[in-house]
Gaussian input, Z-matrix of N, CA and C with variables (Angstrom, degrees):
# hf/3-21g

backbone

0 1
 N
 C     1     B1
 C     2     B2     1     A1
 N     3     B3     2     A2     1     D1
 C     4     B4     3     A3     2     D2
 C     5     B5     4     A4     3     D3
 N     6     B6     5     A5     4     D4
 C     7     B7     6     A6     5     D5
 C     8     B8     7     A7     6     D6
 N     9     B9     8     A8     7     D7
 C    10    B10     9     A9     8     D8
 C    11    B11    10    A10     9     D9
 N    12    B12    11    A11    10    D10
 C    13    B13    12    A12    11    D11
 C    14    B14    13    A13    12    D12
 N    15    B15    14    A14    13    D13
 C    16    B16    15    A15    14    D14
 C    17    B17    16    A16    15    D15
 N    18    B18    17    A17    16    D16
 C    19    B19    18    A18    17    D17
 C    20    B20    19    A19    18    D18
 N    21    B21    20    A20    19    D19
 C    22    B22    21    A21    20    D20
 C    23    B23    22    A22    21    D21
 N    24    B24    23    A23    22    D22
 C    25    B25    24    A24    23    D23
 C    26    B26    25    A25    24    D24
 N    27    B27    26    A26    25    D25
 C    28    B28    27    A27    26    D26
 C    29    B29    28    A28    27    D27
 N    30    B30    29    A29    28    D28
 C    31    B31    30    A30    29    D29
 C    32    B32    31    A31    30    D30
 N    33    B33    32    A32    31    D31
 C    34    B34    33    A33    32    D32
 C    35    B35    34    A34    33    D33
 N    36    B36    35    A35    34    D34
 C    37    B37    36    A36    35    D35
 C    38    B38    37    A37    36    D36
 N    39    B39    38    A38    37    D37
 C    40    B40    39    A39    38    D38
 C    41    B41    40    A40    39    D39
 N    42    B42    41    A41    40    D40
 C    43    B43    42    A42    41    D41
 C    44    B44    43    A43    42    D42
 N    45    B45    44    A44    43    D43
 C    46    B46    45    A45    44    D44
 C    47    B47    46    A46    45    D45
 N    48    B48    47    A47    46    D46
 C    49    B49    48    A48    47    D47
 C    50    B50    49    A49    48    D48
 N    51    B51    50    A50    49    D49
 C    52    B52    51    A51    50    D50
 C    53    B53    52    A52    51    D51
 N    54    B54    53    A53    52    D52
 C    55    B55    54    A54    53    D53
 C    56    B56    55    A55    54    D54
 N    57    B57    56    A56    55    D55
 C    58    B58    57    A57    56    D56
 C    59    B59    58    A58    57    D57
 N    60    B60    59    A59    58    D58
 C    61    B61    60    A60    59    D59
 C    62    B62    61    A61    60    D60
 N    63    B63    62    A62    61    D61
 C    64    B64    63    A63    62    D62
 C    65    B65    64    A64    63    D63
 N    66    B66    65    A65    64    D64
 C    67    B67    66    A66    65    D65
 C    68    B68    67    A67    66    D66
 N    69    B69    68    A68    67    D67
 C    70    B70    69    A69    68    D68
 C    71    B71    70    A70    69    D69
 N    72    B72    71    A71    70    D70
 C    73    B73    72    A72    71    D71
 C    74    B74    73    A73    72    D72
 N    75    B75    74    A74    73    D73
 C    76    B76    75    A75    74    D74
 C    77    B77    76    A76    75    D75
 N    78    B78    77    A77    76    D76
 C    79    B79    78    A78    77    D77
 C    80    B80    79    A79    78    D78
 N    81    B81    80    A80    79    D79
 C    82    B82    81    A81    80    D80
 C    83    B83    82    A82    81    D81
 N    84    B84    83    A83    82    D82
 C    85    B85    84    A84    83    D83
 C    86    B86    85    A85    84    D84
 N    87    B87    86    A86    85    D85
 C    88    B88    87    A87    86    D86
 C    89    B89    88    A88    87    D87
 N    90    B90    89    A89    88    D88
 C    91    B91    90    A90    89    D89
 C    92    B92    91    A91    90    D90
 N    93    B93    92    A92    91    D91
 C    94    B94    93    A93    92    D92
 C    95    B95    94    A94    93    D93
 N    96    B96    95    A95    94    D94
 C    97    B97    96    A96    95    D95
 C    98    B98    97    A97    96    D96
 N    99    B99    98    A98    97    D97
 C   100   B100    99    A99    98    D98
 C   101   B101   100   A100    99    D99
 N   102   B102   101   A101   100   D100
 C   103   B103   102   A102   101   D101
 C   104   B104   103   A103   102   D102
 N   105   B105   104   A104   103   D103
 C   106   B106   105   A105   104   D104
 C   107   B107   106   A106   105   D105
 N   108   B108   107   A107   106   D106
 C   109   B109   108   A108   107   D107
 C   110   B110   109   A109   108   D108
 N   111   B111   110   A110   109   D109
 C   112   B112   111   A111   110   D110
 C   113   B113   112   A112   111   D111
 N   114   B114   113   A113   112   D112
 C   115   B115   114   A114   113   D113
 C   116   B116   115   A115   114   D114
 N   117   B117   116   A116   115   D115
 C   118   B118   117   A117   116   D116
 C   119   B119   118   A118   117   D117
 N   120   B120   119   A119   118   D118
 C   121   B121   120   A120   119   D119
 C   122   B122   121   A121   120   D120
 N   123   B123   122   A122   121   D121
 C   124   B124   123   A123   122   D122
 C   125   B125   124   A124   123   D123
 N   126   B126   125   A125   124   D124
 C   127   B127   126   A126   125   D125
 C   128   B128   127   A127   126   D126
 N   129   B129   128   A128   127   D127
 C   130   B130   129   A129   128   D128
 C   131   B131   130   A130   129   D129
 N   132   B132   131   A131   130   D130
 C   133   B133   132   A132   131   D131
 C   134   B134   133   A133   132   D132
 N   135   B135   134   A134   133   D133
 C   136   B136   135   A135   134   D134
 C   137   B137   136   A136   135   D135
 N   138   B138   137   A137   136   D136
 C   139   B139   138   A138   137   D137
 C   140   B140   139   A139   138   D138
 N   141   B141   140   A140   139   D139
 C   142   B142   141   A141   140   D140
 C   143   B143   142   A142   141   D141
 N   144   B144   143   A143   142   D142
 C   145   B145   144   A144   143   D143
 C   146   B146   145   A145   144   D144
 N   147   B147   146   A146   145   D145
 C   148   B148   147   A147   146   D146
 C   149   B149   148   A148   147   D147
 N   150   B150   149   A149   148   D148
 C   151   B151   150   A150   149   D149
 C   152   B152   151   A151   150   D150
 N   153   B153   152   A152   151   D151
 C   154   B154   153   A153   152   D152
 C   155   B155   154   A154   153   D153
 N   156   B156   155   A155   154   D154
 C   157   B157   156   A156   155   D155
 C   158   B158   157   A157   156   D156
 N   159   B159   158   A158   157   D157
 C   160   B160   159   A159   158   D158
 C   161   B161   160   A160   159   D159
 N   162   B162   161   A161   160   D160
 C   163   B163   162   A162   161   D161
 C   164   B164   163   A163   162   D162
 N   165   B165   164   A164   163   D163
 C   166   B166   165   A165   164   D164
 C   167   B167   166   A166   165   D165
 N   168   B168   167   A167   166   D166
 C   169   B169   168   A168   167   D167
 C   170   B170   169   A169   168   D168
 N   171   B171   170   A170   169   D169
 C   172   B172   171   A171   170   D170
 C   173   B173   172   A172   171   D171
 N   174   B174   173   A173   172   D172
 C   175   B175   174   A174   173   D173
 C   176   B176   175   A175   174   D174
 N   177   B177   176   A176   175   D175
 C   178   B178   177   A177   176   D176
 C   179   B179   178   A178   177   D177
 N   180   B180   179   A179   178   D178
 C   181   B181   180   A180   179   D179
 C   182   B182   181   A181   180   D180
 N   183   B183   182   A182   181   D181
 C   184   B184   183   A183   182   D182
 C   185   B185   184   A184   183   D183
 N   186   B186   185   A185   184   D184
 C   187   B187   186   A186   185   D185
 C   188   B188   187   A187   186   D186
 N   189   B189   188   A188   187   D187
 C   190   B190   189   A189   188   D188
 C   191   B191   190   A190   189   D189
 N   192   B192   191   A191   190   D190
 C   193   B193   192   A192   191   D191
 C   194   B194   193   A193   192   D192
 N   195   B195   194   A194   193   D193
 C   196   B196   195   A195   194   D194
 C   197   B197   196   A196   195   D195
 N   198   B198   197   A197   196   D196
 C   199   B199   198   A198   197   D197
 C   200   B200   199   A199   198   D198
 N   201   B201   200   A200   199   D199
 C   202   B202   201   A201   200   D200
 C   203   B203   202   A202   201   D201
 N   204   B204   203   A203   202   D202
 C   205   B205   204   A204   203   D203
 C   206   B206   205   A205   204   D204
 N   207   B207   206   A206   205   D205
 C   208   B208   207   A207   206   D206
 C   209   B209   208   A208   207   D207
 N   210   B210   209   A209   208   D208
 C   211   B211   210   A210   209   D209
 C   212   B212   211   A211   210   D210
 N   213   B213   212   A212   211   D211
 C   214   B214   213   A213   212   D212
 C   215   B215   214   A214   213   D213
 N   216   B216   215   A215   214   D214
 C   217   B217   216   A216   215   D215
 C   218   B218   217   A217   216   D216
 N   219   B219   218   A218   217   D217
 C   220   B220   219   A219   218   D218
 C   221   B221   220   A220   219   D219
 N   222   B222   221   A221   220   D220
 C   223   B223   222   A222   221   D221
 C   224   B224   223   A223   222   D222
 N   225   B225   224   A224   223   D223
 C   226   B226   225   A225   224   D224
 C   227   B227   226   A226   225   D225
 N   228   B228   227   A227   226   D226
 C   229   B229   228   A228   227   D227
 C   230   B230   229   A229   228   D228
 N   231   B231   230   A230   229   D229
 C   232   B232   231   A231   230   D230
 C   233   B233   232   A232   231   D231
 N   234   B234   233   A233   232   D232
 C   235   B235   234   A234   233   D233
 C   236   B236   235   A235   234   D234
 N   237   B237   236   A236   235   D235
 C   238   B238   237   A237   236   D236
 C   239   B239   238   A238   237   D237
 N   240   B240   239   A239   238   D238
 C   241   B241   240   A240   239   D239
 C   242   B242   241   A241   240   D240
 N   243   B243   242   A242   241   D241
 C   244   B244   243   A243   242   D242
 C   245   B245   244   A244   243   D243
 N   246   B246   245   A245   244   D244
 C   247   B247   246   A246   245   D245
 C   248   B248   247   A247   246   D246
 N   249   B249   248   A248   247   D247
 C   250   B250   249   A249   248   D248
 C   251   B251   250   A250   249   D249
 N   252   B252   251   A251   250   D250
 C   253   B253   252   A252   251   D251
 C   254   B254   253   A253   252   D252
 N   255   B255   254   A254   253   D253
 C   256   B256   255   A255   254   D254
 C   257   B257   256   A256   255   D255
 N   258   B258   257   A257   256   D256
 C   259   B259   258   A258   257   D257
 C   260   B260   259   A259   258   D258
 N   261   B261   260   A260   259   D259
 C   262   B262   261   A261   260   D260
 C   263   B263   262   A262   261   D261
 N   264   B264   263   A263   262   D262
 C   265   B265   264   A264   263   D263
 C   266   B266   265   A265   264   D264
 N   267   B267   266   A266   265   D265
 C   268   B268   267   A267   266   D266
 C   269   B269   268   A268   267   D267
 N   270   B270   269   A269   268   D268
 C   271   B271   270   A270   269   D269
 C   272   B272   271   A271   270   D270
 N   273   B273   272   A272   271   D271
 C   274   B274   273   A273   272   D272
 C   275   B275   274   A274   273   D273
 N   276   B276   275   A275   274   D274
 C   277   B277   276   A276   275   D275
 C   278   B278   277   A277   276   D276
 N   279   B279   278   A278   277   D277
 C   280   B280   279   A279   278   D278
 C   281   B281   280   A280   279   D279

   B1=1.4607
   B2=1.5318
   B3=1.3549
   B4=1.4190
   B5=1.5153
   B6=1.3425
   B7=1.4051
   B8=1.5382
   B9=1.2680
   B10=1.5406
   B11=1.5396
   B12=1.2856
   B13=1.3918
   B14=1.5335
   B15=1.3117
   B16=1.4228
   B17=1.4533
   B18=1.3796
   B19=1.4983
   B20=1.4500
   B21=1.3145
   B22=1.4060
   B23=1.4997
   B24=1.3864
   B25=1.4858
   B26=1.5925
   B27=1.3222
   B28=1.4602
   B29=1.4341
   B30=1.3661
   B31=1.4254
   B32=1.4552
   B33=1.3104
   B34=1.4533
   B35=1.5330
   B36=1.3375
   B37=1.4920
   B38=1.5490
   B39=1.3458
   B40=1.4758
   B41=1.5371
   B42=1.3607
   B43=1.5035
   B44=1.5357
   B45=1.2752
   B46=1.4845
   B47=1.5786
   B48=1.3194
   B49=1.4309
   B50=1.5461
   B51=1.3139
   B52=1.4879
   B53=1.5064
   B54=1.3238
   B55=1.5016
   B56=1.5175
   B57=1.2858
   B58=1.4306
   B59=1.5177
   B60=1.3207
   B61=1.4323
   B62=1.5266
   B63=1.2680
   B64=1.4247
   B65=1.5366
   B66=1.2998
   B67=1.5120
   B68=1.5192
   B69=1.3013
   B70=1.4130
   B71=1.5379
   B72=1.3074
   B73=1.4769
   B74=1.5477
   B75=1.3459
   B76=1.4565
   B77=1.5482
   B78=1.2715
   B79=1.5364
   B80=1.4453
   B81=1.3320
   B82=1.4992
   B83=1.4654
   B84=1.3409
   B85=1.4900
   B86=1.5062
   B87=1.3337
   B88=1.5613
   B89=1.4963
   B90=1.3259
   B91=1.4787
   B92=1.5565
   B93=1.3426
   B94=1.4653
   B95=1.5188
   B96=1.2954
   B97=1.4477
   B98=1.5601
   B99=1.3631
   B100=1.4429
   B101=1.4882
   B102=1.3305
   B103=1.4331
   B104=1.5360
   B105=1.3221
   B106=1.4180
   B107=1.5399
   B108=1.4131
   B109=1.4503
   B110=1.5387
   B111=1.3025
   B112=1.4722
   B113=1.4739
   B114=1.3537
   B115=1.5416
   B116=1.5334
   B117=1.2930
   B118=1.4746
   B119=1.4786
   B120=1.3165
   B121=1.3971
   B122=1.5133
   B123=1.3352
   B124=1.4631
   B125=1.5732
   B126=1.2927
   B127=1.4378
   B128=1.5408
   B129=1.2971
   B130=1.4146
   B131=1.5322
   B132=1.3427
   B133=1.5040
   B134=1.4591
   B135=1.3852
   B136=1.4411
   B137=1.5524
   B138=1.3618
   B139=1.4128
   B140=1.6192
   B141=1.3313
   B142=1.4918
   B143=1.4718
   B144=1.3189
   B145=1.4512
   B146=1.5444
   B147=1.3465
   B148=1.4751
   B149=1.5595
   B150=1.3780
   B151=1.4796
   B152=1.4959
   B153=1.3072
   B154=1.4694
   B155=1.4982
   B156=1.2897
   B157=1.4956
   B158=1.4975
   B159=1.3498
   B160=1.4795
   B161=1.5054
   B162=1.2919
   B163=1.4784
   B164=1.6047
   B165=1.3154
   B166=1.4006
   B167=1.5166
   B168=1.3837
   B169=1.4385
   B170=1.5352
   B171=1.3159
   B172=1.4095
   B173=1.4863
   B174=1.2895
   B175=1.4765
   B176=1.4518
   B177=1.3477
   B178=1.4194
   B179=1.5461
   B180=1.3495
   B181=1.4313
   B182=1.5481
   B183=1.3313
   B184=1.4809
   B185=1.5060
   B186=1.2909
   B187=1.4696
   B188=1.5981
   B189=1.3303
   B190=1.4445
   B191=1.4864
   B192=1.2949
   B193=1.4864
   B194=1.5109
   B195=1.3584
   B196=1.4708
   B197=1.5351
   B198=1.2480
   B199=1.4845
   B200=1.5145
   B201=1.3482
   B202=1.4692
   B203=1.5793
   B204=1.2678
   B205=1.5032
   B206=1.4996
   B207=1.3148
   B208=1.4830
   B209=1.5561
   B210=1.3347
   B211=1.4345
   B212=1.5271
   B213=1.3223
   B214=1.4932
   B215=1.5502
   B216=1.3059
   B217=1.4906
   B218=1.5666
   B219=1.3246
   B220=1.4412
   B221=1.4964
   B222=1.2840
   B223=1.4664
   B224=1.5487
   B225=1.3104
   B226=1.5059
   B227=1.5441
   B228=1.2822
   B229=1.5087
   B230=1.5229
   B231=1.3194
   B232=1.5175
   B233=1.4525
   B234=1.3881
   B235=1.4971
   B236=1.5041
   B237=1.3137
   B238=1.4793
   B239=1.4670
   B240=1.2821
   B241=1.4676
   B242=1.5442
   B243=1.3322
   B244=1.4430
   B245=1.4870
   B246=1.3525
   B247=1.4970
   B248=1.5593
   B249=1.2909
   B250=1.4734
   B251=1.4765
   B252=1.3309
   B253=1.4784
   B254=1.5011
   B255=1.3678
   B256=1.4146
   B257=1.4829
   B258=1.3399
   B259=1.4456
   B260=1.5408
   B261=1.2644
   B262=1.5068
   B263=1.5436
   B264=1.3537
   B265=1.4812
   B266=1.5010
   B267=1.3583
   B268=1.4406
   B269=1.5195
   B270=1.3679
   B271=1.4173
   B272=1.5427
   B273=1.3459
   B274=1.5166
   B275=1.5383
   B276=1.2884
   B277=1.5063
   B278=1.5417
   B279=1.2684
   B280=1.5007
   B281=1.5290
   A1=108.30
   A2=118.83
   A3=119.85
   A4=110.99
   A5=117.51
   A6=120.31
   A7=113.33
   A8=117.85
   A9=120.04
   A10=108.22
   A11=117.76
   A12=123.18
   A13=112.33
   A14=119.70
   A15=123.46
   A16=114.75
   A17=114.55
   A18=118.62
   A19=114.68
   A20=119.18
   A21=122.95
   A22=114.66
   A23=111.95
   A24=120.60
   A25=109.31
   A26=114.39
   A27=115.75
   A28=113.24
   A29=119.31
   A30=125.19
   A31=114.75
   A32=117.48
   A33=123.05
   A34=110.22
   A35=114.11
   A36=116.43
   A37=110.45
   A38=114.54
   A39=116.70
   A40=112.59
   A41=113.24
   A42=119.11
   A43=109.36
   A44=116.64
   A45=121.31
   A46=113.61
   A47=112.48
   A48=119.39
   A49=114.28
   A50=110.10
   A51=117.56
   A52=112.60
   A53=114.33
   A54=121.31
   A55=111.82
   A56=117.09
   A57=119.85
   A58=106.69
   A59=118.02
   A60=122.40
   A61=109.58
   A62=118.69
   A63=125.58
   A64=110.58
   A65=117.08
   A66=118.15
   A67=108.44
   A68=115.24
   A69=123.17
   A70=109.18
   A71=114.82
   A72=120.26
   A73=111.35
   A74=119.42
   A75=122.05
   A76=109.80
   A77=119.41
   A78=117.22
   A79=113.67
   A80=120.53
   A81=123.12
   A82=118.13
   A83=115.86
   A84=123.48
   A85=110.10
   A86=116.85
   A87=117.80
   A88=106.46
   A89=112.56
   A90=119.46
   A91=109.52
   A92=114.30
   A93=117.70
   A94=112.29
   A95=118.70
   A96=122.68
   A97=110.51
   A98=117.37
   A99=117.16
   A100=115.47
   A101=116.92
   A102=122.18
   A103=110.81
   A104=117.41
   A105=123.44
   A106=112.85
   A107=113.81
   A108=119.28
   A109=109.50
   A110=116.24
   A111=119.18
   A112=116.43
   A113=114.49
   A114=119.34
   A115=110.69
   A116=114.36
   A117=118.97
   A118=112.28
   A119=117.84
   A120=124.38
   A121=112.94
   A122=120.34
   A123=121.57
   A124=109.68
   A125=116.42
   A126=121.22
   A127=108.54
   A128=120.47
   A129=126.05
   A130=114.52
   A131=114.56
   A132=117.40
   A133=112.05
   A134=119.29
   A135=122.05
   A136=111.57
   A137=114.38
   A138=118.10
   A139=111.89
   A140=113.66
   A141=117.96
   A142=110.94
   A143=118.88
   A144=122.03
   A145=110.48
   A146=114.67
   A147=116.89
   A148=109.14
   A149=117.27
   A150=120.02
   A151=109.33
   A152=120.21
   A153=122.67
   A154=107.37
   A155=122.11
   A156=125.23
   A157=110.32
   A158=116.10
   A159=118.08
   A160=109.57
   A161=117.73
   A162=120.36
   A163=112.18
   A164=115.95
   A165=120.83
   A166=116.58
   A167=115.53
   A168=120.51
   A169=106.92
   A170=118.17
   A171=122.90
   A172=109.99
   A173=120.80
   A174=124.80
   A175=116.33
   A176=116.88
   A177=118.91
   A178=110.88
   A179=112.60
   A180=122.17
   A181=116.24
   A182=115.02
   A183=122.54
   A184=108.83
   A185=116.32
   A186=121.46
   A187=105.26
   A188=113.07
   A189=119.80
   A190=110.95
   A191=118.22
   A192=122.50
   A193=110.70
   A194=114.46
   A195=120.48
   A196=111.54
   A197=117.24
   A198=122.09
   A199=108.99
   A200=116.09
   A201=120.80
   A202=109.04
   A203=118.28
   A204=120.25
   A205=109.77
   A206=117.01
   A207=120.61
   A208=111.55
   A209=115.39
   A210=119.99
   A211=112.26
   A212=116.24
   A213=121.32
   A214=108.76
   A215=113.78
   A216=116.96
   A217=113.99
   A218=112.83
   A219=116.68
   A220=110.67
   A221=121.51
   A222=127.97
   A223=106.85
   A224=114.49
   A225=119.09
   A226=104.60
   A227=113.81
   A228=118.64
   A229=111.26
   A230=117.05
   A231=118.38
   A232=110.97
   A233=118.58
   A234=121.76
   A235=108.81
   A236=120.10
   A237=119.50
   A238=113.16
   A239=121.31
   A240=123.37
   A241=110.33
   A242=117.74
   A243=118.78
   A244=110.97
   A245=117.15
   A246=123.48
   A247=106.54
   A248=118.97
   A249=121.16
   A250=113.39
   A251=118.23
   A252=122.56
   A253=107.88
   A254=121.30
   A255=123.87
   A256=111.38
   A257=116.28
   A258=123.58
   A259=109.58
   A260=117.80
   A261=122.32
   A262=107.72
   A263=118.51
   A264=119.85
   A265=111.48
   A266=117.26
   A267=122.37
   A268=110.11
   A269=117.03
   A270=123.53
   A271=108.38
   A272=116.47
   A273=119.27
   A274=109.64
   A275=119.50
   A276=120.98
   A277=108.16
   A278=118.31
   A279=123.04
   A280=109.26
   D1=126.19
   D2=179.45
   D3=-81.16
   D4=169.32
   D5=-173.15
   D6=-61.31
   D7=-40.28
   D8=179.53
   D9=-61.34
   D10=-48.75
   D11=178.60
   D12=-58.98
   D13=-38.51
   D14=173.71
   D15=-61.68
   D16=-47.21
   D17=174.84
   D18=-60.78
   D19=-41.44
   D20=178.87
   D21=-63.28
   D22=-42.86
   D23=176.58
   D24=-62.07
   D25=-44.60
   D26=179.91
   D27=-62.20
   D28=-43.33
   D29=175.82
   D30=-61.00
   D31=-38.22
   D32=174.73
   D33=-61.37
   D34=-50.61
   D35=-179.00
   D36=-62.02
   D37=-38.30
   D38=178.80
   D39=-60.32
   D40=-45.81
   D41=-179.87
   D42=-60.49
   D43=-35.53
   D44=-179.66
   D45=-82.24
   D46=-0.07
   D47=-173.20
   D48=51.24
   D49=46.12
   D50=-176.37
   D51=-123.71
   D52=32.91
   D53=-179.76
   D54=-147.11
   D55=147.73
   D56=176.70
   D57=-124.82
   D58=125.38
   D59=179.97
   D60=-92.05
   D61=126.44
   D62=174.14
   D63=-105.39
   D64=107.55
   D65=-175.48
   D66=-111.19
   D67=147.81
   D68=-179.54
   D69=-83.38
   D70=176.75
   D71=-176.92
   D72=-64.74
   D73=-23.31
   D74=-177.63
   D75=-81.28
   D76=-1.34
   D77=-177.80
   D78=-66.67
   D79=-24.97
   D80=175.48
   D81=-87.89
   D82=1.35
   D83=-177.48
   D84=-69.30
   D85=-40.54
   D86=178.29
   D87=96.40
   D88=-174.43
   D89=-176.97
   D90=-85.79
   D91=165.92
   D92=176.29
   D93=-59.53
   D94=-36.62
   D95=177.15
   D96=-63.11
   D97=-45.19
   D98=174.05
   D99=-60.36
   D100=-40.00
   D101=178.51
   D102=-61.39
   D103=-45.95
   D104=179.74
   D105=-61.77
   D106=-29.94
   D107=-176.98
   D108=-88.05
   D109=1.45
   D110=-177.07
   D111=74.10
   D112=19.10
   D113=177.58
   D114=-98.12
   D115=168.80
   D116=-179.11
   D117=85.92
   D118=179.05
   D119=-178.89
   D120=-83.86
   D121=148.61
   D122=-177.10
   D123=-68.71
   D124=151.35
   D125=170.71
   D126=-70.26
   D127=163.06
   D128=179.20
   D129=-52.08
   D130=-44.93
   D131=179.77
   D132=-67.43
   D133=-36.68
   D134=177.26
   D135=-64.42
   D136=-45.01
   D137=179.49
   D138=-65.61
   D139=-39.84
   D140=175.01
   D141=-58.30
   D142=-42.29
   D143=-179.83
   D144=-63.78
   D145=-46.31
   D146=-176.52
   D147=-64.18
   D148=-45.62
   D149=179.90
   D150=-60.62
   D151=-43.94
   D152=-178.89
   D153=-62.17
   D154=-46.46
   D155=-179.56
   D156=-59.21
   D157=-47.69
   D158=-173.81
   D159=-67.14
   D160=-37.70
   D161=-171.02
   D162=-104.49
   D163=14.88
   D164=175.53
   D165=63.04
   D166=37.93
   D167=179.71
   D168=-98.89
   D169=135.04
   D170=175.05
   D171=-58.94
   D172=111.96
   D173=-174.42
   D174=-93.26
   D175=15.94
   D176=178.38
   D177=-70.16
   D178=101.58
   D179=178.96
   D180=64.06
   D181=24.41
   D182=-178.42
   D183=-83.87
   D184=137.65
   D185=-179.14
   D186=-93.49
   D187=173.78
   D188=-174.84
   D189=-63.26
   D190=-43.21
   D191=-178.14
   D192=-57.49
   D193=-49.41
   D194=-178.06
   D195=-67.42
   D196=-41.59
   D197=-179.55
   D198=-60.85
   D199=-49.22
   D200=-176.97
   D201=-69.59
   D202=-35.53
   D203=177.83
   D204=-63.86
   D205=-51.37
   D206=-179.64
   D207=-61.11
   D208=-44.83
   D209=178.62
   D210=-60.28
   D211=-39.87
   D212=-179.45
   D213=-65.75
   D214=-41.13
   D215=178.30
   D216=-64.45
   D217=-36.19
   D218=-176.49
   D219=-82.87
   D220=-22.27
   D221=-177.81
   D222=-124.80
   D223=-99.28
   D224=176.41
   D225=-168.05
   D226=152.92
   D227=176.12
   D228=-56.00
   D229=-37.60
   D230=-179.53
   D231=-66.70
   D232=-37.65
   D233=179.63
   D234=-64.20
   D235=-41.58
   D236=177.19
   D237=-67.53
   D238=-38.63
   D239=175.49
   D240=-64.62
   D241=-42.51
   D242=180.00
   D243=-64.93
   D244=-38.03
   D245=-177.39
   D246=-63.18
   D247=-50.13
   D248=-179.10
   D249=-64.64
   D250=-39.12
   D251=179.90
   D252=-69.20
   D253=-40.39
   D254=178.19
   D255=-62.52
   D256=-43.65
   D257=178.06
   D258=-55.94
   D259=-40.21
   D260=-176.87
   D261=-73.13
   D262=-42.60
   D263=179.30
   D264=-62.02
   D265=-42.65
   D266=179.24
   D267=-59.15
   D268=-45.68
   D269=-176.12
   D270=-65.20
   D271=-40.45
   D272=-176.09
   D273=-72.93
   D274=-21.74
   D275=-175.93
   D276=-86.58
   D277=-15.52
   D278=-177.36
   D279=-75.23

């Protein structure tokens, strides 16, 4: 099956609600052009660095789980969630 036939078949199955798409974590990253323009959602490392910076966590090689966990202990889980949600809203409004 060539690419065009695959796309058409996928669209047909979607219209018939007879397909389930399984997307990985990178699906929300966007295209290279969007990334270069500063659009789209941050990658895990970028978000980890932002959370670490905002909540005073040493971000030397820290992953997102650790940054969020330490930030939540220093402040609160709700504060970390609000911070990341607010960061997204500010980015979307620009």
